[in-house]
N, C-alpha and C positions, 0 to 999 in steps of 0.2 A: 776305624770304621767311621767315626765322627768326621775325620779328616776327609775321607773319601766322599761322604755325603755332602760336605761343604763344597768340595771341588765340583761335584756334579751340579749343585745348585748354582755355582758361579758360572759354569758353562751355559746353563739354561738361561741365566740372566743376560749373558752376552748375546745369545741367540735371539732372545726376545728384543733386545735393543736393536740388533741388526734388522730384524723384521720390521720393527717400528720405524726405523730410519728409511728402509726401502719403501714402506707405505707412504711416509711423508714425501719422499722424493717422487713417487708415482703420482701422488695427489697434486704436487706442484707442477709436474709435467702435464697432467691432464688439464689443470687450470690454465696453464700457459697455452696449451694447444687450443682450448676452447675460447680463449679471449680474442675478441675481434680487434683488428687494428683500429686505432683511434682515427676518426674522420678528421682530415686536415681542417684547421681553423682559418678564418680569414686573416691574412697578414695585417700587421699593424698599420702599414702604409696604404691599405686598401679599404674601400667601403663595399660590402658585399650584401646582396640579396640572395634569394633562392637560386636565381639563374644568371645574375649579373655581378660583375666585379669592376670597380673603378679604382685605379691605383694612381696616387699623386706623389711626386718627389721620391720615387723608389730608386734606391741606389743599385739595385740589381733586380733581375726578373725573378720574382718569388717562386719557390717550388712547392708552396703549401696552399695554393689556391684550391678551394673545394673542387673536386673532379667533375661535378655535375654542372658547373658554370658553363653557359653557352655563349656569353659575350664578355670580353675582357678588354679594358681600355687603360692606356697609359698616358698620363698627362704630366708634362714638365718633369720627366724622370732624369736621373743623374747617371745612368749607365751609358757606357760609350760604345757598346757593341751588342748586337743580337747574335749570339753564338749558335753553333750547331745544336739541335735538339733542345732548344730553350723551352719548348712547350709540350714536352713528352708527358708531363703530369696533368695536362688539361686536354684530354683527347676529345671531349664533347664540344669544343669550341665551334661556333658557327659564325661569330663575328669577332674580329680583332682590330683594335684601333690604336694608333700611335699618333699623338699630336703634341707639338711644341716640346719635344724632347731634345736631348743633347747627343744622342748616339750618332756616329758617323760611318759605321761599318755594319753591314748585314752579311753574315757568313753563309757558306754553302749549307743547305739542309737546315736552315734556321727554323723553318716551320714544319719540319718532318714530324709525323705522328699526329697530323690534324686532318683526318680524312673527311670530316664534316664541315670544314671551314668554307663558307660561301662569300663572306665579305671581309676584305682586308683594306684598311685605310692607313696609309703612311703619309702624314701631312705635317707641314711646318716643322720639319726636323732639320738637322745639319748633315745630311747624308753625303759622304764623299765617295763611297764605293759600295757597289752591290755585286756580290759574287755571281758567277754564271749560273750556279744551281741553287740560288737563294730560295726560289719558289718551288723547288722539286717536291713532289708528293702532294701538292694541293690539287687534288683531282676534282673536288667539288666547288672550287673557286669560281664565282660568277661575277664578282665586282671587285676591282682593284683600283684604288685611288692612290697616286704617288706624287708628291710635290717635293722636289729636291732643292737644296741650297737656300732655304729660307732663313734669313737672319732677323729674328724678332726685335722690334724696338723695345728698349728698356722703358718701363713705365715707373714713375716715381709716385709713391703714395703721398698723401698730404703731410704725413709726419716726416717724410724724406725730403720734402721741399723746404725744410727749415733753412734759413739763410746762414751763410758762413761769413763771419766778420773777421777779416784779416788786415790788421793795421800795423805798419812798421813804425818805428820811433818817429815822432813829430816834434820839431822844435817849437816849444810854446812861447808865450809872451815873456816868461822869465828865464828862458833858456833851459827849462827842464824837459825831460822826455816824457811824453804821454803815450801809453800803450794800452789797448783795450782788447778783451776777448769777450764774446757773448756771455759765457758762463759767469764772468766776474764783473759784468758791466755795472750792476747796481753798486758794487763796492767801490768802483772807481768813478762814480758819477760826478763827484765834486771836482776831481782832477780833470775829468773830461771837459767840464763846463769852463774851466779856465783856459782850455786849449782850442776851443771851437772856432776861433777866428780863422785858423788855417789848418785844413785837413788835406792839403794838396799833395799829390805825388806819393800816395800811400798804397797804391794797388787795391784800394777798397772795391769790393764787389757789391756791397749793400750797406745800409745803415739801419740801426734799430729804430723802430717806429717811435715817434715822440721824443727823439733825442734832443730836439730843439724846444721842447715844451717848457714853458716857464721862463724862457730867455727873451722876454719882451723887449729888452733894450739892445738886442743884437742888431748891429748895423751892417756887418760885412761878414760873409762866409766864403771861403775859398775852397772849393772841392775839385779843382782841376787836377788832371794827371792821374785820375783813378780809373779803374776798369769796371765801371758799374754795369751790373746785369739788370736791365730794365724789365724785371718781371713783377709779379704781383706784390712781392715784398718791398718793392720800391715805389709802389703806387702812392703811398702816403707822402713821399718826398715831392712827387709831381703836384699833388694837391697843396702841399705847404708852399711850394715855390709860387703858386698862382695867387697867394694872398699875403705873403710875408712882405714886410716893409724893408727887410734887410737887402743889401746889395749882394747878388750872387753872380759870379762870373759864369760864362757859358760852360756847361759841362756836357759830356757826350756819353752815349751808351756804347758798350763793347759787345753786348748781347741782349737779347737773342738776335739771330741773323737779320730778321726783318727790321730791327731798330739799330743795327750797327752803324756807328758814326752819326747818329741822329742826335740833335740837341735835346737833352732832357727838358730844358725850359720850354721847348715847343710842343711837348706831349700834353695830353689832357687825360683826365680820369676815364674818358670814354674809350681811350686806346687800349685799356686793360680789360680783359675778360677774366675776371677773378672768381666768379661764382661757379662752383662745380656742385654736382649732386652725386649721391650714391645710395644704394639700398643696403641698409645695415640690419643685421639680424636682430629681431625684437622679441619674438616669442615662438615657442614650439607647441603644437597641439598634438597630443599622443595618440593619433589615429590617422588611418588612411582616408583619402577623400577623392571625389571626382569633380563635380561641379561646385562652384562657389559663387554666390550672388549677394549683392547688398541692396538694401531698400530703406526708404524712410516711412515711418509709421508713427502716428501720434507724436510728432515733433521729436522723434528719436531715430537714430540710425542703428540698423541691425545687419547682421551677416547670417546667411543660412548656408550650411555645408551638407552636401550629400555624402553619406558614408556607405559605400557599397557592401562592405562585409558585415556590418552590424545592422544594415537596413534602415538607418535613421536619417532624418533631417535634423541636424543640430543647429539651433538658433543661438547666436552670440550677441551680447550687448557690451557696451563700453563701461568699464568700471572707472568712474571719475576720481575715485580716491586712490586706488592701486595703479591706475594708468595702464591697465591691461584689459584684454577681452575675457569675458566670463560667460558661462552657460546661462541662457535665458529660458529656453524651453526646447522640446523636441517632438517630432512626429515619428512613431515607430512603424516600420513597414518591413518589406522583404526585398533584398538586392536592389536598393534604391540607387538610381543613376543620376537623376536630376531632381532638384527641389527648386521650383521656379516661383518666386513671389510676384504678385500683381496686386496693386492697391487701386480699387475702383471707388471713386469719391473718398469715403473715409473707411472703407471696409477692406481688410486684408484677406486675400485668398492665396493658397499655395497649391500649385500643380505638382504632384508627386509622381514621377515616372519610375516604374519598376520593371525589372526583367521578368519577374515571376509574380503571380498573384494579381495581375492587372494594375492599371494606373488610376489614380484618384485625385479629386479636388477637395481641399480642406478650407474651412473658414475659421477665422479667429473670432471666438465668442468672448466679447468683453466682459459679460456678466459672469460667465463660468471661468474666465481667465485661462482658456485652453483652446486647442484646435479641435474642430469637429468635422468629420467627413460628411460632405453634402452631396457628392456626386461621383459616380464611376465613369471612367472613359471607356468607350466601346472597345471591347477586346478583339473584335473581328477586324478592326482597322489598325489598331495600335498593338502590335505583338511584341516588338523589340525596340522600344524607344531609345534614341541615342542623343537627342538634343531637343531643346524647347526654346522658342523665341516668343516674346510678347511684343505687341505693338498696337498703336492707335491710329485709325484712319477716319477722318471726318467724324470725330467724337464717338466712334465705335471701337470697342476693345476686342482684340483678337489674340489668340496664341496659336502657334503652329508646332506640331510634333514631327520631327524627322524619324521615320521608322526604318530600321536597318535589317528587318527580316526579309526572307524571300517572298513571303505572301502578304506583307504589310503595305499600308498606304500612308504616305506622308500627308497629313490632314490638318486643315485650318479649322479652328473652332472660334465661334463668335459669342460674345456676351449678349443675352437678350433681356437682361434685367433680373432674371431669377437664377440663371445658370449659364454654362457654356455648352453650346450645341454645335454639331458638325455643320460647317459652312461650305467646305470645298475639299475634295481629295485631289491632290496635284498629279500624282501618278503612282502606279503600283509596280512591284517587282524590281525596283532599281536599287534597293538596299542603301538608302540614303543615310549618311553618317553625320551630316551637319546642315543646318539651315541658318541663313543670315538675312536679316531685314535691313534695308538701306534705302535712301532716297537719292535718285540721280536724275539729271536732266538729259533728255535725248538730243536737244540742240541748245546752243548758247542762249537762244531767245525764249526758250520754254521754261516753265517752272519745274522744279524737281517733283518727280512722282514716285510712289512706293514701288519697290522691287524686292524680290526674294531671290537668293542664290542658293541652290541645292547642290551639295557635294555628295558624291556617290562612289562606291567601290566598283561600280560597273560602267560608268560613263563619265565624260567630262562634266565640269560644273555647269549647271543649267541656270539661265537667268529668266525669271518670270516678271512681267510688268502688270501693274494694277490697271484694270479697265474700269473707269469711273461709271460708265453706262451700265455695265452688267454687274458691277460690284464684285468682280472675280479677278483672279490672277490668270494671265494668259502666257503661254510659253513663247518666248521671243527668240532666244539664241543660246549658244553655249560659249564657253571660253576655250578657244582652240589650243591644241598642243599642250594640254594640261591634264593628262591622265593621272590616275592614282592620287587625286587630291582628297585629303581626309577632311579638311575644314577650310572655310573662307571667313575672314573677319575684316571689317572695313574701318577706315578712319579718314579724317579730313584735315587738310593743311591749306589755309588761305583760300577756302572755298572749293579747292580741288578734292575729288574723291579718289581714295586709294583702297586697295584690298591686299591683304596678306593671305597667301595660299599655302597651306601646310601639306608637305609630303613626308611620308615616313622615312624613305630612303631616296636619295637623289638630291634635287635642289628645290627648296621652297622659294617662293617668288613674292616680290612686291610689284603690283601693277597699278596703273593710273587710268582713270576713265577719260577717254579722249573725245567723248560726244556720241560715238556710235559703237565703240568697243573698248575693252581694257587693253592697255599696251604695256609691254615689259619695261620695268624700270631697274630692277635689281634682283640678283639671285643670292641666296644663302645656302650653304651646304647643310643638308639634313642628315642627322645620324640617329635614327630612331625617334623622329619628331612626331608628336600627335597634337601639338598646340603651337601656333605662331600668333601670339596675341598682341595687337596694338593697343596702347592705352595712353591717355593724356593725363598728366599731373601738373596742375597749374599751367605754365607756358611750355612745359617740356613734353615732347612727343617721343614715346618709346615704342619699341616692338620687341617682344620676348619670344625667343625660339627655344622650346624645350627639347630635351634629348634623353632617351632612355639609356644611352651608352656613354655619354660624356657629360660635361658641364652644360647647364643652360646658358645661352648667350643673350645678353641684354644689349640692344642697339639703341642709340640715341639719334634723333633726326638732325642732320646737318642742313640748315636752311640754305647756305651758300651752294652746297653740292646738290641739294634737293634729293638726298639719299640718306640712308641709315649708315652710321658708323659704329664700330664695336665700342662698347661702353663698359661692360662689367660682366663677370661670370658668377653664376649662382650654382651651388651644389644641391640640387633637388632630385630625389630618386623618383624616376618615372612620373614627371609632372604631367598633369592633364588640363589644368586651367590656371590662369593668372588674373587676379581681380584687384582693381583699385578701390580702396575704401577710405573715405575722408570723414574724419570725426574731430570736432573741436579744433579746426585748423591744423590737424595732424593728418598726414597722408601715409597710408599703409599699402603694402602689396601682399596679398594672400596668394600663396603658391600651394595648390593641391598636389598630393602625391599618392599614386596608386600602390606604392610599395613601401613607403616610409611615413614619417611624421609630416603632418601639414605644417607649413612654415609661414611665419608672418615677418615681413621686413618693413622697416620704417624708412620712408623717403627723407633723406637728410640733405640739407643745403649747407654748403661750406663756403665761407668767404676766405680765399687764400691771402687776401690783403690784410686781414684782421690781425 
């Protein structure tokens, strides 16, 4: 009886265990069924925002790009082929860009599964073959740019320009062999100095700087039969030859090509252009921004940054101890797009343009040590401000607001001693996106007069000229064949006036004032550009073309060509403005970003002959 009861209890336990196991298995299945698939993360080789992705040095086309991305860019990638169905995992793409990559084959149906793709840029790659059905399925494509067979020039960084000293055995004064390598030069210095009378026929390409330093009694040096590369690393030798008392036989350059077979003794230090510049990353500010301006106030330099998402105007000052920029003060508002400072006599005012809540003018109160709102800007005229410019004509201060709303008026305001009041409305209904103040001469014999250029989404840029008699701007002309210009900025070179015109997609332009109109000088490809900013730092003239889909391009002005040449690339997400800030003989470039951190670069001057 007891045995039978134990048996029944054992069977019951087994049944309960089975039920428990089934419940656990069912729970696991339910949990698995209810779990949503993980959203793909941004690949390690890419930089992603909510709707954009930029991939650099990718070895293959990534399959884990977030599916909601609408623009995808590849720069300097290592894959050799775009194979069939490479973008099936990014069906929302509207723009696809390839530039400076190494692939040479694009297969059939490479872009299949991209029904929304409108813009396809294939530029500066090494394409050898494109299949017949490469672009099959791109029903929405409206813009295709393709440049084949481009072989980029190799660029050496300053660290890669280090000289290579190659010296074969040389018979010295005592019949001993002297051999040197750059890395062990200091260890062999004594041996070197005993052999310096003859360094002939050694295939030398360069010599270490100051190799002859301290050899005041040196009377003869033989450097013939070498393959000297007369670059910046040899500039010191040219300078030494010009003032040494030692006898030096004629020696010749083997390179670069422009100096081949030329006597080194005949060169001068002016023949070497050894000063280069670059923008080096200096500081990151952890917030997005739109406009950035700099101003002088009470013998100090300040920077003011418009933050659209926090609605603040952030003021920065230079920390002389830490050598960085730090917060000074702020003005809190709503959806701030422009914070424009203007100093009249010794008083600081700030015009704060907002998309909501109206725009206002603030005054810096020195006693309270804060900003105080003193005036509202009429909301019936300024509904959607997009840009502000300040200027001075005949000792009178003005500012102009470009309004981009359908019912707004781009309006000029004038300072009357107590505040700014409406002076002139230029036009309505044109949805202006930018306004630029500049001074140009209508004929070579006339003085420069004030002008305004308005950029608009609905018409070509319009030029207004100041009428001294009426104290108003009058409409003169427009800039032909330049539709869809977002902004115009100007600069001067040797008295000539130029403008940079920004277009979002297509070609941005550089134009020169010819006396009666602006004439084409140069075109740059725009890939999501909303800023093309010229700026001058010391004697260097730059122009910076931003991009929402690729790297920002920095151009440097070539005086001989009278054009801009490519200079450097910057990785800034959705840049909106570039501003030069000079403090304590230091020069900085502030780069605003609508989707990432605001970046600060230091302008660095490097002497390659040092």
